C-alpha positions, 0 to 999 in steps of 0.5 A, spaced: 496 477 536 500 482 532 500 483 525 504 487 520 497 490 519 496 492 526 500 498 526 500 503 520 507 505 521 509 498 521 505 497 515 509 503 512 516 500 514 514 493 511 511 496 504 517 500 504 522 494 505 518 491 499 519 496 495 526 497 496 527 490 495 523 490 488 528 496 486 534 492 487 531 486 483 531 491 477 523 492 478 521 499 475 516 504 479 511 503 474 511 495 475 511 496 483 505 501 482 501 496 478 503 491 484 501 496 489 494 497 486 493 489 485 495 489 493 490 494 494 484 491 491 486 484 495 486 488 501 480 492 500 476 485 498 479 480 503 482 484 509 478 488 515 482 495 517 486 494 523 486 501 525 484 508 523 489 510 518 487 503 514 479 505 515 480 511 512 484 508 506 479 503 505 474 508 505 477 512 500 479 506 495 472 504 495 469 511 493 475 512 488 474 510 481 480 505 477 484 511 476 484 514 483 485 507 486 491 507 481 493 514 484 492 512 491 497 506 490 502 510 487 502 515 493 502 509 498 509 507 494 511 514 495 509 514 502 512 507 503 519 510 500 519 516 505 519 511 511 526 508 509 
């Protein structure tokens, strides 16, 4: 069974679509980044990486402090935006 997390390109597209939807609703970049950080925390704790890219992101997330994790979340939002 395939999920949105099984393929990194699918994940980026999914995340990019959600970021665009949030922007259309008037949610600002800072709030989107905060939500991305919360999602990252959830994924780190609850989801096993499904591919090599997610495994690297998880390892980086785990060694980073809170500030670095927030930077990673902002970068993931930027990466997702570049996919659209």
